[in-house]
C-alpha positions in Angstrom: 43.1 -16.3 -27.6 40.8 -17.7 -30.3 37.6 -19.3 -29.1 37.2 -22.2 -31.4 34.2 -24.5 -31.6 35.8 -27.8 -30.5 34.3 -31.2 -29.9 34.7 -30.7 -26.1 32.8 -27.4 -26.2 30.0 -29.1 -28.2 29.7 -32.0 -25.7 29.7 -29.6 -22.7 27.0 -27.4 -24.2 25.0 -30.4 -25.4 25.0 -31.8 -21.8 23.7 -28.5 -20.4 21.1 -28.1 -23.1 19.7 -31.7 -22.8 19.6 -31.9 -19.0 16.2 -30.5 -17.9 17.3 -31.0 -14.3 19.4 -27.8 -14.4 22.7 -29.6 -13.6 25.3 -28.5 -11.1 28.9 -28.1 -12.3 29.7 -31.5 -10.8 26.8 -33.1 -12.6 27.9 -31.5 -15.9 31.4 -32.9 -15.3 30.1 -36.3 -14.6 27.9 -36.4 -17.7 30.6 -35.0 -19.9 33.1 -37.6 -18.7 30.6 -40.4 -19.3 30.5 -39.3 -23.0 34.3 -38.6 -23.3 36.5 -39.5 -20.4 39.4 -37.5 -21.9 37.6 -34.2 -21.1 38.9 -33.1 -17.7 37.2 -31.1 -15.0 39.3 -28.0 -15.7 38.1 -28.0 -19.3 34.5 -28.2 -18.2 34.8 -25.4 -15.7 36.7 -23.2 -18.1 34.1 -23.7 -20.9 31.1 -23.2 -18.5 32.6 -19.9 -17.4 33.1 -18.9 -21.1 29.5 -19.9 -22.0 28.3 -17.7 -19.2 30.3 -14.8 -20.3 29.1 -15.3 -23.9 25.5 -15.5 -22.8 25.1 -19.0 -24.2 23.9 -20.4 -20.8 22.6 -18.9 -17.6 23.6 -19.5 -14.0 20.8 -20.2 -11.5 21.5 -19.2 -7.9 19.8 -21.5 -5.4 19.0 -21.3 -1.7 21.2 -24.2 -1.0 24.2 -22.3 -2.4 24.8 -24.7 -5.2 24.7 -23.0 -8.6 22.9 -24.7 -11.4 23.0 -24.1 -15.1 20.5 -23.8 -17.9 20.7 -23.4 -21.7 17.4 -21.6 -22.0 16.7 -18.2 -20.6 13.6 -16.0 -20.3 11.5 -18.4 -18.3 10.6 -19.0 -14.7 12.3 -21.5 -12.4 11.0 -23.2 -9.3 13.1 -24.4 -6.4 11.8 -26.9 -3.9 12.8 -25.8 -0.4 12.9 -29.4 0.9 14.6 -31.5 -1.8 16.4 -28.7 -3.6 15.2 -29.7 -7.1 15.1 -26.9 -9.6 12.7 -27.1 -12.6 11.0 -24.9 -15.2 7.6 -23.6 -14.7 5.5 -24.3 -17.8 2.4 -22.4 -16.9 1.8 -20.5 -20.2 -0.6 -18.0 -18.6 1.8 -17.2 -15.8 4.7 -16.9 -18.3 2.7 -14.6 -20.6 1.7 -12.3 -17.7 5.3 -12.1 -16.4 6.7 -11.5 -19.9 4.1 -8.8 -20.6 4.9 -7.0 -17.3 8.6 -7.2 -17.9 8.3 -5.9 -21.4 6.5 -2.8 -20.2 9.4 -1.8 -18.0 12.1 0.5 -19.3 15.7 -0.7 -19.7 15.0 -4.3 -18.8 16.9 -6.5 -21.2 17.0 -9.8 -19.3 15.5 -11.6 -16.4 15.9 -14.8 -14.4 13.0 -15.4 -12.0 13.1 -18.1 -9.3 9.9 -19.1 -7.4 10.3 -21.0 -4.2 8.0 -23.5 -2.5 7.4 -27.2 -2.2 7.4 -29.6 -5.2 4.4 -32.0 -5.5 6.5 -35.0 -4.2 7.7 -33.2 -1.1 4.2 -31.7 -0.5 2.7 -35.2 -0.6 5.4 -36.7 1.7 4.7 -34.0 4.3 0.9 -34.4 4.4 
């Protein structure tokens, strides 16, 4: 089967790329259908699976058991253990240290690192 670049694929990938919240498959479907209501859930699921296989996106496994998706790889994620939000860590020094350590290891070609703790909002609410 030929894997063509269709408008549907473009919209699905664009939604994943532009959502910094690391959307769930349900959130991807909802956003895609807001853009084009003719794109069905099966089309979204099929294309997300294909994007994963092709390495265009990554799947983020969370403690809550709900997978999230990200367009960008080779960075660190943080999951709040209270609210479940997943977001990117943008600490350049931490990222440089991690990248340097990983690059020194033999045979490592990819990584997906998840840090866990409490986001600032949940930390404030609990103190």
